[in-house]
Biopython code that builds the backbone (N, CA, C, O; Angstrom):
import numpy as np
from Bio.PDB.StructureBuilder import StructureBuilder

atoms = [
    (1, "MET", "N", (9.112, 10.437, 4.757)),
    (1, "MET", "CA", (9.400, 11.772, 4.458)),
    (1, "MET", "C", (10.857, 11.719, 3.773)),
    (1, "MET", "O", (11.678, 11.042, 4.393)),
    (2, "LYS", "N", (11.249, 12.260, 2.724)),
    (2, "LYS", "CA", (12.534, 12.257, 2.159)),
    (2, "LYS", "C", (13.589, 13.068, 3.140)),
    (2, "LYS", "O", (13.283, 14.138, 3.668)),
    (3, "ALA", "N", (14.688, 12.515, 3.293)),
    (3, "ALA", "CA", (15.759, 13.110, 4.053)),
    (3, "ALA", "C", (15.793, 14.571, 4.049)),
    (3, "ALA", "O", (15.725, 15.255, 5.070)),
    (4, "PRO", "N", (15.919, 15.089, 2.675)),
    (4, "PRO", "CA", (16.143, 16.583, 2.658)),
    (4, "PRO", "C", (14.882, 17.275, 3.138)),
    (4, "PRO", "O", (15.038, 18.263, 3.856)),
    (5, "LEU", "N", (13.794, 16.931, 2.870)),
    (5, "LEU", "CA", (12.559, 17.594, 3.517)),
    (5, "LEU", "C", (12.505, 17.363, 5.029)),
    (5, "LEU", "O", (12.019, 18.235, 5.749)),
    (6, "LEU", "N", (12.954, 16.295, 5.506)),
    (6, "LEU", "CA", (12.955, 16.242, 6.907)),
    (6, "LEU", "C", (14.054, 17.056, 7.583)),
    (6, "LEU", "O", (13.887, 17.522, 8.710)),
    (7, "ALA", "N", (15.083, 17.209, 6.948)),
    (7, "ALA", "CA", (16.222, 17.931, 7.372)),
    (7, "ALA", "C", (15.850, 19.522, 7.526)),
    (7, "ALA", "O", (16.215, 20.188, 8.495)),
    (8, "ALA", "N", (15.089, 20.028, 6.459)),
    (8, "ALA", "CA", (14.490, 21.225, 6.255)),
    (8, "ALA", "C", (13.512, 21.722, 7.322)),
    (8, "ALA", "O", (13.446, 22.817, 7.882)),
    (9, "ALA", "N", (12.691, 20.499, 7.463)),
    (9, "ALA", "CA", (11.672, 20.780, 8.519)),
    (9, "ALA", "C", (12.247, 20.927, 9.765)),
    (9, "ALA", "O", (11.898, 21.935, 10.380)),
    (10, "LEU", "N", (13.054, 20.172, 10.308)),
    (10, "LEU", "CA", (13.842, 20.284, 11.547)),
    (10, "LEU", "C", (14.731, 21.395, 11.672)),
    (10, "LEU", "O", (14.942, 21.854, 12.795)),
    (11, "THR", "N", (15.314, 21.917, 10.602)),
    (11, "THR", "CA", (15.999, 23.195, 10.713)),
    (11, "THR", "C", (15.120, 24.426, 10.953)),
    (11, "THR", "O", (15.539, 25.401, 11.577)),
    (12, "LEU", "N", (14.117, 24.364, 10.535)),
    (12, "LEU", "CA", (12.950, 25.359, 10.566)),
    (12, "LEU", "C", (12.180, 25.232, 11.935)),
    (12, "LEU", "O", (11.287, 26.010, 12.269)),
    (13, "GLY", "N", (12.607, 24.198, 12.669)),
    (13, "GLY", "CA", (11.890, 24.033, 13.875)),
    (13, "GLY", "C", (10.450, 23.574, 13.804)),
    (13, "GLY", "O", (9.649, 23.758, 14.720)),
    (14, "LEU", "N", (10.164, 22.962, 12.658)),
    (14, "LEU", "CA", (8.836, 22.465, 12.414)),
    (14, "LEU", "C", (8.815, 21.059, 13.205)),
    (14, "LEU", "O", (9.841, 20.381, 13.251)),
    (15, "THR", "N", (7.806, 20.702, 13.731)),
    (15, "THR", "CA", (7.483, 19.403, 14.253)),
    (15, "THR", "C", (6.913, 18.479, 13.146)),
    (15, "THR", "O", (6.017, 18.833, 12.380)),
    (16, "VAL", "N", (7.516, 17.253, 13.128)),
    (16, "VAL", "CA", (7.172, 16.266, 12.058)),
    (16, "VAL", "C", (6.786, 15.084, 12.904)),
    (16, "VAL", "O", (7.590, 14.476, 13.611)),
    (17, "SER", "N", (5.439, 14.777, 12.787)),
    (17, "SER", "CA", (4.901, 13.593, 13.523)),
    (17, "SER", "C", (5.081, 12.236, 12.866)),
    (17, "SER", "O", (5.036, 12.101, 11.644)),
    (18, "PRO", "N", (5.262, 11.349, 13.618)),
    (18, "PRO", "CA", (5.443, 9.887, 12.999)),
    (18, "PRO", "C", (4.384, 9.626, 11.823)),
    (18, "PRO", "O", (4.650, 8.946, 10.832)),
    (19, "ALA", "N", (3.014, 10.319, 12.080)),
    (19, "ALA", "CA", (1.941, 10.056, 11.084)),
    (19, "ALA", "C", (2.340, 10.630, 9.676)),
    (19, "ALA", "O", (2.055, 10.159, 8.575)),
    (20, "MET", "N", (3.064, 11.752, 9.968)),
    (20, "MET", "CA", (3.389, 12.550, 8.668)),
    (20, "MET", "C", (4.481, 11.721, 7.972)),
    (20, "MET", "O", (4.528, 11.626, 6.745)),
    (21, "MET", "N", (5.392, 11.098, 8.831)),
    (21, "MET", "CA", (6.580, 10.404, 8.101)),
    (21, "MET", "C", (6.067, 9.134, 7.503)),
    (21, "MET", "O", (6.554, 8.753, 6.438)),
    (22, "THR", "N", (4.968, 8.328, 8.193)),
    (22, "THR", "CA", (4.346, 7.269, 7.645)),
    (22, "THR", "C", (3.690, 7.538, 6.440)),
    (22, "THR", "O", (3.845, 6.725, 5.529)),
    (23, "ALA", "N", (2.931, 8.601, 6.243)),
    (23, "ALA", "CA", (2.027, 8.839, 5.200)),
    (23, "ALA", "C", (2.985, 9.267, 4.121)),
    (23, "ALA", "O", (2.613, 8.996, 2.979)),
    (24, "ALA", "N", (4.233, 9.928, 4.256)),
    (24, "ALA", "CA", (5.293, 10.243, 3.237)),
    (24, "ALA", "C", (5.757, 9.062, 2.613)),
    (24, "ALA", "O", (5.792, 8.922, 1.390)),
    (25, "SER", "N", (6.168, 8.077, 3.562)),
    (25, "SER", "CA", (6.658, 6.669, 3.304)),
    (25, "SER", "C", (5.818, 5.974, 2.331)),
    (25, "SER", "O", (6.219, 5.377, 1.332)),
    (26, "ALA", "N", (4.510, 6.124, 2.758)),
    (26, "ALA", "CA", (3.623, 5.367, 1.951)),
    (26, "ALA", "C", (3.493, 5.910, 0.402)),
    (26, "ALA", "O", (3.465, 5.167, -0.579)),
    (27, "GLN", "N", (3.425, 7.257, 0.371)),
    (27, "GLN", "CA", (3.289, 7.845, -0.913)),
    (27, "GLN", "C", (4.668, 7.599, -1.716)),
    (27, "GLN", "O", (4.650, 7.372, -2.926)),
    (28, "GLU", "N", (5.708, 7.649, -1.068)),
    (28, "GLU", "CA", (6.918, 7.264, -1.787)),
    (28, "GLU", "C", (7.008, 5.822, -2.251)),
    (28, "GLU", "O", (7.560, 5.523, -3.310)),
    (29, "LYS", "N", (6.446, 4.920, -1.424)),
    (29, "LYS", "CA", (6.510, 3.501, -1.785)),
    (29, "LYS", "C", (5.569, 3.358, -2.962)),
    (29, "LYS", "O", (5.878, 2.644, -3.916)),
    (30, "ALA", "N", (4.475, 3.996, -2.916)),
    (30, "ALA", "CA", (3.402, 3.909, -4.032)),
    (30, "ALA", "C", (3.682, 4.336, -5.235)),
    (30, "ALA", "O", (3.155, 3.858, -6.240)),
    (31, "ALA", "N", (4.605, 5.351, -5.251)),
    (31, "ALA", "CA", (5.051, 5.984, -6.372)),
    (31, "ALA", "C", (6.045, 5.175, -7.123)),
    (31, "ALA", "O", (6.261, 5.390, -8.316)),
    (32, "SER", "N", (6.673, 4.215, -6.423)),
    (32, "SER", "CA", (7.674, 3.350, -7.020)),
    (32, "SER", "C", (7.097, 2.084, -7.519)),
    (32, "SER", "O", (7.848, 1.271, -8.059)),
    (33, "PHE", "N", (5.848, 1.841, -7.391)),
    (33, "PHE", "CA", (5.418, 0.669, -7.825)),
    (33, "PHE", "C", (5.337, 0.656, -9.468)),
    (33, "PHE", "O", (4.904, 1.575, -10.163)),
    (34, "SER", "N", (5.832, -0.545, -9.903)),
    (34, "SER", "CA", (5.926, -0.776, -11.412)),
    (34, "SER", "C", (5.909, -2.208, -11.763)),
    (34, "SER", "O", (6.143, -3.065, -10.911)),
    (35, "THR", "N", (5.650, -2.487, -12.943)),
    (35, "THR", "CA", (5.998, -3.768, -13.294)),
    (35, "THR", "C", (7.312, -4.396, -13.081)),
    (35, "THR", "O", (7.484, -5.580, -13.368)),
    (36, "ASP", "N", (8.323, -3.602, -12.553)),
    (36, "ASP", "CA", (9.636, -4.048, -12.252)),
    (36, "ASP", "C", (9.807, -4.227, -10.710)),
    (36, "ASP", "O", (10.871, -4.572, -10.195)),
    (37, "THR", "N", (8.541, -3.932, -9.951)),
    (37, "THR", "CA", (8.683, -4.182, -8.661)),
    (37, "THR", "C", (8.611, -5.724, -8.207)),
    (37, "THR", "O", (7.899, -6.464, -8.884)),
    (38, "PRO", "N", (9.134, -6.125, -7.373)),
    (38, "PRO", "CA", (9.053, -7.556, -6.985)),
    (38, "PRO", "C", (7.384, -7.904, -6.733)),
    (38, "PRO", "O", (6.652, -7.171, -6.067)),
    (39, "ILE", "N", (6.986, -9.033, -7.328)),
    (39, "ILE", "CA", (5.630, -9.264, -6.996)),
    (39, "ILE", "C", (5.069, -9.389, -5.655)),
    (39, "ILE", "O", (3.908, -9.169, -5.311)),
    (40, "GLU", "N", (6.207, -9.832, -4.840)),
    (40, "GLU", "CA", (5.622, -9.965, -3.388)),
    (40, "GLU", "C", (5.509, -8.631, -2.682)),
    (40, "GLU", "O", (4.799, -8.631, -1.676)),
    (41, "GLN", "N", (6.011, -7.643, -2.991)),
    (41, "GLN", "CA", (5.924, -6.215, -2.417)),
    (41, "GLN", "C", (4.620, -5.688, -3.271)),
    (41, "GLN", "O", (4.045, -4.758, -2.705)),
    (42, "LEU", "N", (4.041, -6.095, -4.518)),
    (42, "LEU", "CA", (2.943, -5.717, -5.032)),
    (42, "LEU", "C", (1.818, -6.334, -4.345)),
    (42, "LEU", "O", (0.824, -5.661, -4.071)),
    (43, "VAL", "N", (1.909, -7.623, -4.033)),
    (43, "VAL", "CA", (0.895, -8.255, -3.118)),
    (43, "VAL", "C", (0.770, -7.780, -1.766)),
    (43, "VAL", "O", (-0.295, -7.912, -1.164)),
    (44, "ALA", "N", (1.878, -7.182, -1.190)),
    (44, "ALA", "CA", (1.731, -6.907, 0.279)),
    (44, "ALA", "C", (1.135, -5.486, 0.211)),
    (44, "ALA", "O", (0.649, -5.102, 1.275)),
    (45, "ASP", "N", (1.084, -4.748, -0.682)),
    (45, "ASP", "CA", (0.229, -3.454, -0.599)),
    (45, "ASP", "C", (-1.102, -3.669, -1.148)),
    (45, "ASP", "O", (-1.295, -4.197, -2.243)),
    (46, "LYS", "N", (-2.104, -3.212, -0.294)),
    (46, "LYS", "CA", (-3.575, -3.480, -0.752)),
    (46, "LYS", "C", (-3.914, -2.837, -1.907)),
    (46, "LYS", "O", (-4.740, -3.434, -2.598)),
    (47, "ARG", "N", (-3.442, -1.612, -2.383)),
    (47, "ARG", "CA", (-3.832, -1.061, -3.660)),
    (47, "ARG", "C", (-3.204, -1.708, -4.711)),
    (47, "ARG", "O", (-3.860, -2.050, -5.695)),
    (48, "ALA", "N", (-1.773, -1.962, -4.608)),
    (48, "ALA", "CA", (-1.217, -2.745, -5.616)),
    (48, "ALA", "C", (-1.736, -4.091, -6.012)),
    (48, "ALA", "O", (-1.771, -4.478, -7.180)),
    (49, "LYS", "N", (-2.161, -4.827, -4.914)),
    (49, "LYS", "CA", (-2.775, -6.108, -5.017)),
    (49, "LYS", "C", (-4.090, -5.959, -5.740)),
    (49, "LYS", "O", (-4.551, -6.876, -6.419)),
    (50, "THR", "N", (-4.675, -4.828, -5.593)),
    (50, "THR", "CA", (-6.062, -4.709, -6.138)),
    (50, "THR", "C", (-5.916, -4.629, -7.934)),
    (50, "THR", "O", (-6.669, -5.031, -8.821)),
    (51, "VAL", "N", (-4.781, -4.023, -7.965)),
    (51, "VAL", "CA", (-4.236, -3.898, -9.419)),
    (51, "VAL", "C", (-3.947, -5.299, -10.185)),
    (51, "VAL", "O", (-4.252, -5.596, -11.340)),
    (52, "LEU", "N", (-3.331, -6.005, -9.293)),
    (52, "LEU", "CA", (-2.870, -7.382, -9.785)),
    (52, "LEU", "C", (-4.027, -8.275, -9.939)),
    (52, "LEU", "O", (-4.087, -9.049, -10.894)),
    (53, "ASP", "N", (-5.125, -8.194, -8.876)),
    (53, "ASP", "CA", (-6.222, -9.012, -9.067)),
    (53, "ASP", "C", (-7.074, -8.647, -10.128)),
    (53, "ASP", "O", (-7.902, -9.455, -10.549)),
    (54, "LYS", "N", (-6.945, -7.341, -10.681)),
    (54, "LYS", "CA", (-7.818, -6.956, -11.638)),
    (54, "LYS", "C", (-7.483, -7.600, -13.071)),
    (54, "LYS", "O", (-8.358, -7.990, -13.843)),
    (55, "HIS", "N", (-6.088, -7.661, -13.328)),
    (55, "HIS", "CA", (-5.471, -8.109, -14.410)),
    (55, "HIS", "C", (-4.937, -9.623, -14.267)),
    (55, "HIS", "O", (-5.015, -10.360, -15.249)),
    (56, "ILE", "N", (-4.498, -10.003, -13.290)),
    (56, "ILE", "CA", (-4.202, -11.370, -13.132)),
    (56, "ILE", "C", (-4.670, -11.976, -11.730)),
    (56, "ILE", "O", (-3.939, -12.005, -10.740)),
    (57, "PRO", "N", (-5.998, -12.463, -11.771)),
    (57, "PRO", "CA", (-6.690, -12.747, -10.501)),
    (57, "PRO", "C", (-5.722, -13.918, -9.928)),
    (57, "PRO", "O", (-5.048, -14.688, -10.612)),
    (58, "ASN", "N", (-5.801, -13.878, -8.690)),
    (58, "ASN", "CA", (-5.206, -15.060, -7.807)),
    (58, "ASN", "C", (-3.751, -15.548, -8.191)),
    (58, "ASN", "O", (-3.332, -16.703, -8.109)),
    (59, "LEU", "N", (-3.058, -14.412, -8.633)),
    (59, "LEU", "CA", (-1.659, -14.561, -8.814)),
    (59, "LEU", "C", (-0.920, -15.228, -7.650)),
    (59, "LEU", "O", (-0.178, -16.209, -7.698)),
    (60, "ASP", "N", (-1.272, -14.504, -6.615)),
    (60, "ASP", "CA", (-0.548, -15.008, -5.252)),
    (60, "ASP", "C", (-1.108, -16.470, -4.774)),
    (60, "ASP", "O", (-0.544, -17.077, -3.864)),
    (61, "LYS", "N", (-2.108, -16.926, -5.361)),
    (61, "LYS", "CA", (-2.404, -18.274, -5.102)),
    (61, "LYS", "C", (-1.892, -19.401, -6.056)),
    (61, "LYS", "O", (-2.142, -20.598, -5.909)),
    (62, "HIS", "N", (-1.173, -18.874, -7.013)),
    (62, "HIS", "CA", (-0.515, -19.748, -8.069)),
    (62, "HIS", "C", (0.518, -20.828, -7.252)),
    (62, "HIS", "O", (1.288, -20.485, -6.355)),
    (63, "PRO", "N", (0.372, -22.055, -7.714)),
    (63, "PRO", "CA", (1.178, -23.140, -7.138)),
    (63, "PRO", "C", (2.734, -22.804, -7.036)),
    (63, "PRO", "O", (3.431, -23.149, -6.082)),
    (64, "ALA", "N", (3.153, -22.142, -8.056)),
    (64, "ALA", "CA", (4.519, -21.823, -8.031)),
    (64, "ALA", "C", (4.945, -20.254, -7.510)),
    (64, "ALA", "O", (6.005, -19.661, -7.713)),
    (65, "TYR", "N", (3.773, -19.809, -6.787)),
    (65, "TYR", "CA", (3.950, -18.323, -6.325)),
    (65, "TYR", "C", (5.390, -18.256, -5.553)),
    (65, "TYR", "O", (6.167, -17.328, -5.777)),
    (66, "GLY", "N", (5.666, -19.215, -4.708)),
    (66, "GLY", "CA", (6.923, -19.062, -3.835)),
    (66, "GLY", "C", (8.188, -19.168, -4.755)),
    (66, "GLY", "O", (9.246, -18.818, -4.232)),
    (67, "GLN", "N", (8.220, -19.551, -5.902)),
    (67, "GLN", "CA", (9.113, -19.686, -6.507)),
    (67, "GLN", "C", (9.389, -18.224, -7.473)),
    (67, "GLN", "O", (10.501, -17.838, -7.832)),
    (68, "PHE", "N", (8.275, -17.652, -7.728)),
    (68, "PHE", "CA", (8.636, -16.497, -8.539)),
    (68, "PHE", "C", (8.059, -15.158, -7.706)),
    (68, "PHE", "O", (7.855, -14.128, -8.350)),
    (69, "LYS", "N", (7.833, -15.188, -6.441)),
    (69, "LYS", "CA", (7.400, -14.006, -5.744)),
    (69, "LYS", "C", (8.415, -12.929, -5.591)),
    (69, "LYS", "O", (8.070, -11.795, -5.256)),
    (70, "THR", "N", (9.675, -13.249, -5.829)),
    (70, "THR", "CA", (10.762, -12.143, -5.710)),
    (70, "THR", "C", (11.127, -11.688, -6.815)),
    (70, "THR", "O", (12.065, -10.892, -6.819)),
    (71, "MET", "N", (10.486, -12.066, -8.067)),
    (71, "MET", "CA", (10.680, -11.637, -9.389)),
    (71, "MET", "C", (9.734, -10.611, -9.600)),
    (71, "MET", "O", (8.696, -10.595, -8.938)),
    (72, "SER", "N", (9.995, -9.701, -10.499)),
    (72, "SER", "CA", (8.798, -8.738, -11.118)),
    (72, "SER", "C", (8.182, -9.566, -12.317)),
    (72, "SER", "O", (8.623, -10.547, -12.916)),
    (73, "LEU", "N", (6.879, -8.757, -12.485)),
    (73, "LEU", "CA", (6.163, -9.111, -13.560)),
    (73, "LEU", "C", (6.937, -9.237, -14.862)),
    (73, "LEU", "O", (6.874, -10.297, -15.485)),
    (74, "ASN", "N", (7.681, -8.195, -15.321)),
    (74, "ASN", "CA", (8.476, -8.042, -16.339)),
    (74, "ASN", "C", (9.564, -9.284, -16.459)),
    (74, "ASN", "O", (9.936, -9.621, -17.584)),
    (75, "ALA", "N", (9.984, -9.846, -15.481)),
    (75, "ALA", "CA", (10.871, -10.944, -15.254)),
    (75, "ALA", "C", (10.103, -12.234, -15.551)),
    (75, "ALA", "O", (10.536, -13.104, -16.306)),
    (76, "VAL", "N", (8.979, -12.295, -14.930)),
    (76, "VAL", "CA", (8.168, -13.446, -14.981)),
    (76, "VAL", "C", (7.523, -13.568, -16.500)),
    (76, "VAL", "O", (7.480, -14.654, -17.079)),
    (77, "ALA", "N", (7.120, -12.572, -16.978)),
    (77, "ALA", "CA", (6.205, -12.666, -18.309)),
    (77, "ALA", "C", (7.009, -13.802, -19.382)),
    (77, "ALA", "O", (6.449, -14.804, -19.826)),
    (78, "PRO", "N", (8.303, -13.444, -19.656)),
    (78, "PRO", "CA", (8.759, -14.573, -20.678)),
    (78, "PRO", "C", (8.641, -16.033, -20.288)),
    (78, "PRO", "O", (8.647, -16.867, -21.193)),
    (79, "PHE", "N", (8.532, -16.424, -19.010)),
    (79, "PHE", "CA", (8.243, -17.753, -18.526)),
    (79, "PHE", "C", (6.902, -18.227, -18.284)),
    (79, "PHE", "O", (6.612, -19.345, -17.857)),
    (80, "SER", "N", (5.964, -17.133, -18.641)),
    (80, "SER", "CA", (4.365, -17.375, -18.407)),
    (80, "SER", "C", (3.773, -18.225, -19.718)),
    (80, "SER", "O", (2.587, -18.550, -19.766)),
    (81, "GLN", "N", (4.660, -18.527, -20.702)),
    (81, "GLN", "CA", (3.928, -19.195, -21.839)),
    (81, "GLN", "C", (2.796, -18.321, -22.494)),
    (81, "GLN", "O", (1.765, -18.835, -22.929)),
    (82, "GLY", "N", (3.044, -16.985, -22.538)),
    (82, "GLY", "CA", (2.000, -16.138, -23.184)),
    (82, "GLY", "C", (0.847, -15.749, -22.205)),
    (82, "GLY", "O", (-0.024, -14.990, -22.630)),
    (83, "ALA", "N", (0.776, -16.246, -20.841)),
    (83, "ALA", "CA", (-0.229, -15.897, -19.998)),
    (83, "ALA", "C", (-0.219, -14.297, -19.758)),
    (83, "ALA", "O", (-1.264, -13.647, -19.778)),
    (84, "ILE", "N", (0.946, -13.764, -19.546)),
    (84, "ILE", "CA", (1.237, -12.413, -19.259)),
    (84, "ILE", "C", (1.824, -11.704, -20.609)),
    (84, "ILE", "O", (2.953, -11.882, -21.067)),
    (85, "THR", "N", (0.947, -10.978, -21.067)),
    (85, "THR", "CA", (1.224, -10.509, -22.400)),
    (85, "THR", "C", (1.822, -8.969, -22.324)),
    (85, "THR", "O", (1.700, -8.318, -21.286)),
    (86, "PRO", "N", (2.450, -8.454, -23.450)),
    (86, "PRO", "CA", (3.040, -7.119, -23.166)),
    (86, "PRO", "C", (1.738, -6.036, -23.000)),
    (86, "PRO", "O", (1.843, -5.031, -22.297)),
    (87, "GLU", "N", (0.579, -6.355, -23.694)),
    (87, "GLU", "CA", (-0.323, -5.386, -23.372)),
    (87, "GLU", "C", (-0.951, -5.587, -21.994)),
    (87, "GLU", "O", (-1.448, -4.575, -21.499)),
    (88, "MET", "N", (-1.014, -6.703, -21.300)),
    (88, "MET", "CA", (-1.234, -6.836, -19.929)),
    (88, "MET", "C", (-0.289, -6.053, -18.994)),
    (88, "MET", "O", (-0.620, -5.424, -17.989)),
    (89, "LEU", "N", (0.984, -6.211, -19.522)),
    (89, "LEU", "CA", (2.042, -5.453, -18.582)),
    (89, "LEU", "C", (1.782, -3.874, -18.664)),
    (89, "LEU", "O", (1.814, -3.116, -17.694)),
    (90, "ALA", "N", (1.544, -3.547, -19.857)),
    (90, "ALA", "CA", (1.281, -2.102, -20.039)),
    (90, "ALA", "C", (0.046, -1.657, -19.296)),
    (90, "ALA", "O", (0.011, -0.572, -18.716)),
    (91, "ASN", "N", (-0.844, -2.398, -19.312)),
    (91, "ASN", "CA", (-2.164, -1.965, -18.505)),
    (91, "ASN", "C", (-1.833, -1.976, -16.919)),
    (91, "ASN", "O", (-2.271, -1.095, -16.180)),
    (92, "ILE", "N", (-1.164, -2.857, -16.535)),
    (92, "ILE", "CA", (-0.796, -3.131, -15.144)),
    (92, "ILE", "C", (-0.006, -1.992, -14.782)),
    (92, "ILE", "O", (-0.266, -1.367, -13.754)),
    (93, "GLN", "N", (0.929, -1.674, -15.535)),
    (93, "GLN", "CA", (1.920, -0.411, -15.457)),
    (93, "GLN", "C", (1.179, 0.856, -15.179)),
    (93, "GLN", "O", (1.438, 1.582, -14.220)),
    (94, "LYS", "N", (0.116, 1.120, -16.183)),
    (94, "LYS", "CA", (-0.790, 2.253, -15.902)),
    (94, "LYS", "C", (-1.544, 2.294, -14.734)),
    (94, "LYS", "O", (-1.662, 3.331, -14.082)),
    (95, "ASP", "N", (-2.110, 1.141, -14.397)),
    (95, "ASP", "CA", (-3.079, 1.270, -13.092)),
    (95, "ASP", "C", (-1.873, 1.444, -11.839)),
    (95, "ASP", "O", (-2.174, 2.131, -10.863)),
    (96, "LEU", "N", (-0.730, 0.904, -11.899)),
    (96, "LEU", "CA", (0.137, 1.024, -10.666)),
    (96, "LEU", "C", (0.482, 2.462, -10.643)),
    (96, "LEU", "O", (0.347, 3.125, -9.614)),
    (97, "ALA", "N", (0.940, 2.976, -11.786)),
    (97, "ALA", "CA", (1.174, 4.386, -11.860)),
    (97, "ALA", "C", (0.153, 5.269, -11.165)),
    (97, "ALA", "O", (0.481, 6.208, -10.440)),
    (98, "ALA", "N", (-1.028, 4.942, -11.407)),
    (98, "ALA", "CA", (-2.204, 5.769, -10.871)),
    (98, "ALA", "C", (-2.519, 5.759, -9.325)),
    (98, "ALA", "O", (-3.390, 6.428, -8.770)),
    (99, "ILE", "N", (-1.689, 4.919, -8.768)),
    (99, "ILE", "CA", (-1.875, 4.743, -7.206)),
    (99, "ILE", "C", (-1.458, 5.942, -6.614)),
    (99, "ILE", "O", (-0.462, 6.476, -7.103)),
    (100, "LYS", "N", (-1.978, 6.440, -5.725)),
    (100, "LYS", "CA", (-1.753, 7.912, -5.029)),
    (100, "LYS", "C", (-1.621, 7.303, -3.402)),
    (100, "LYS", "O", (-1.435, 8.080, -2.465)),
]
sb = StructureBuilder()
sb.init_structure("model")
sb.init_model(0)
sb.init_chain("A")
sb.init_seg("    ")
for serial, (resi, resn, name, xyz) in enumerate(atoms, 1):
    if name == "N":
        sb.init_residue(resn, " ", resi, " ")
    sb.init_atom(name, np.array(xyz, "f"), 0.0, 1.0, " ", f" {name:<3s}", serial, name[0])
structure = sb.get_structure()
């Protein structure tokens, strides 16, 4: 839950459960997924990994994954020798933005 919302809830005497905070954090995290998000963060989220697997199957199984996992897809694309195209990035971005 964002700090201003949390502060407002507490000021009003509302009870904020840990589950509510966890759900809000998950929504905020999902809302921030993009082709600029580090790949390891995308792989760590089940929904984002589903998007990756749809467009770039087994990316996390690539022999060099350990070398590029901290980079974003946008950063890796120029080094992919054309394997990650601008069209792929646009489609991935669209699917990541649809995660709720």
